[in-house]
C-alpha positions as CSV (number, residue, x, y, z in Angstrom):
1,X,-32.3,-17.1,15.3
2,X,-29.3,-18.0,13.1
3,X,-25.6,-18.0,13.5
4,X,-23.9,-16.3,11.2
5,X,-21.5,-18.0,8.6
6,X,-19.3,-15.3,8.2
7,X,-17.6,-12.6,10.5
8,X,-18.6,-9.9,7.9
9,X,-22.3,-10.8,8.5
10,X,-22.2,-9.5,12.0
11,X,-21.1,-5.8,10.8
12,X,-24.1,-3.2,10.7
13,X,-24.5,-1.5,7.1
14,X,-22.9,1.8,8.4
15,X,-19.7,-0.2,9.7
16,X,-19.3,-2.3,6.1
17,X,-19.7,1.4,4.3
18,X,-16.8,2.4,6.7
19,X,-14.7,-0.5,6.0
20,X,-15.2,-0.2,1.9
21,X,-13.9,3.5,2.4
22,X,-11.0,2.6,4.5
23,X,-9.9,-0.3,2.7
24,X,-10.2,1.5,-0.5
25,X,-8.3,4.4,0.7
26,X,-5.4,1.7,1.4
27,X,-5.6,-0.1,-1.6
28,X,-5.2,3.3,-3.4
29,X,-2.1,4.2,-1.5
30,X,0.2,1.8,-4.2
31,X,-1.5,4.0,-7.3
32,X,-1.0,7.3,-5.7
33,X,2.7,6.6,-4.9
34,X,3.4,6.0,-8.1
35,X,0.7,8.3,-9.9
36,X,1.3,11.2,-8.3
37,X,5.1,11.2,-8.5
38,X,5.2,11.0,-12.3
39,X,4.7,14.8,-13.1
40,X,7.5,15.7,-10.8
41,X,10.0,13.9,-13.0
42,X,11.2,17.1,-14.7
43,X,11.4,19.1,-11.5
44,X,13.5,16.1,-10.2
45,X,15.9,16.2,-13.4
46,X,16.4,19.9,-13.0
47,X,16.6,20.2,-8.9
48,X,19.2,17.0,-8.6
49,X,20.8,17.8,-11.6
50,X,20.5,14.2,-13.2
51,X,19.6,12.3,-16.2
52,X,16.1,11.2,-16.9
53,X,16.8,7.6,-17.1
54,X,18.2,8.2,-13.3
55,X,14.9,9.6,-11.8
56,X,13.2,6.8,-13.9
57,X,15.1,4.1,-12.1
58,X,13.6,5.5,-8.9
59,X,10.1,4.7,-10.4
60,X,11.3,1.2,-11.1
61,X,12.8,0.8,-7.5
62,X,9.4,1.9,-6.4
63,X,7.8,-1.1,-8.3
64,X,10.1,-3.3,-6.8
65,X,9.7,-2.5,-3.6
66,X,5.5,-2.5,-4.1
67,X,6.4,-6.3,-5.1
68,X,8.9,-7.1,-2.2
69,X,6.6,-5.4,0.2
70,X,3.6,-7.8,-1.0
71,X,5.6,-10.7,-0.3
72,X,6.3,-9.8,3.2
73,X,3.7,-8.2,4.3
74,X,1.3,-10.9,3.5
75,X,2.5,-13.8,5.4
76,X,3.2,-11.2,8.1
77,X,-0.2,-10.3,8.4
78,X,-1.5,-14.0,8.4
79,X,0.8,-14.8,11.1
80,X,0.5,-11.3,13.5
81,X,-3.1,-10.3,12.4
82,X,-3.6,-7.2,10.1
83,X,-3.7,-4.3,12.4
84,X,0.2,-4.3,13.4
85,X,1.6,-5.0,9.9
86,X,-0.8,-2.5,8.4
87,X,0.2,-0.2,11.0
88,X,4.2,-0.7,10.3
89,X,3.6,-0.6,6.5
90,X,1.8,2.4,6.8
91,X,4.4,4.2,9.3
92,X,7.1,2.9,6.7
93,X,5.1,4.6,3.7
94,X,5.0,7.9,5.7
95,X,8.7,7.8,7.5
96,X,9.9,7.0,3.4
97,X,7.7,9.9,2.0
98,X,9.0,12.7,4.2
99,X,12.7,11.3,3.6
100,X,12.2,11.5,-0.1
101,X,10.9,14.7,0.1
102,X,14.4,16.0,2.1
103,X,16.5,13.8,-0.2
104,X,19.2,15.8,-1.9
105,X,20.5,13.4,-4.2
106,X,19.2,10.7,-6.5
107,X,21.0,7.7,-4.4
108,X,19.0,8.8,-1.2
109,X,15.8,9.5,-3.0
110,X,16.0,5.8,-5.0
111,X,16.6,4.4,-1.5
112,X,13.3,6.1,-0.1
113,X,11.4,5.3,-3.2
114,X,12.0,1.8,-2.8
115,X,10.8,1.9,1.0
116,X,7.8,3.6,-0.1
117,X,6.7,0.7,-2.3
118,X,7.3,-1.5,0.3
119,X,5.1,0.7,2.7
120,X,2.6,1.1,0.0
121,X,2.2,-2.6,-0.7
122,X,0.7,-3.3,2.6
123,X,-2.3,-1.2,2.5
124,X,-3.6,-3.5,-0.6
125,X,-2.2,-6.6,0.7
126,X,-4.0,-6.3,4.1
127,X,-7.2,-4.7,2.6
128,X,-7.5,-7.9,0.5
129,X,-6.6,-10.5,3.1
130,X,-9.2,-8.8,5.5
131,X,-11.6,-8.8,3.0
132,X,-11.1,-12.6,2.1
133,X,-11.0,-13.9,5.8
134,X,-14.1,-11.9,6.9
135,X,-16.4,-12.2,4.1
136,X,-15.5,-14.7,1.6
137,X,-17.9,-14.4,-1.4
138,X,-19.7,-11.6,-0.2
139,X,-21.2,-8.9,-2.9
140,X,-20.1,-6.0,-0.7
141,X,-16.7,-6.8,-0.4
142,X,-15.9,-7.7,-4.1
143,X,-13.9,-10.9,-3.0
144,X,-14.4,-14.7,-3.6
145,X,-12.4,-16.9,-2.4
146,X,-10.3,-19.6,-4.8
């Protein structure tokens, strides 16, 4: 009996499929945070009584939050493991989504959109980190180190 060289080798075929679907969904959270928001621009302008530029600024804030989230969540997941940073980032994304939905002015909406970006970054960062550390170079993962 040979000893597996990667932790991912110990996973059953079904477990690998589950991880692929789960990590794919977490990675898709970032694009969904932006893509599902774009069609709402005209409605936001009308309901908040703001200009198109002000609504576009909330999208820029989401992108900045996404970039910042990658810088923060990545090192935290290396130091504390993958689970807790992922749970915290996802909880932040959910809370910020609720806050954004309940926002009554553009400033509050902008703040919550930045926080949504930070939270959305966690899924992609942790998914890639887990993939690289558990199965480097494995074809099912789509990752290769270095």
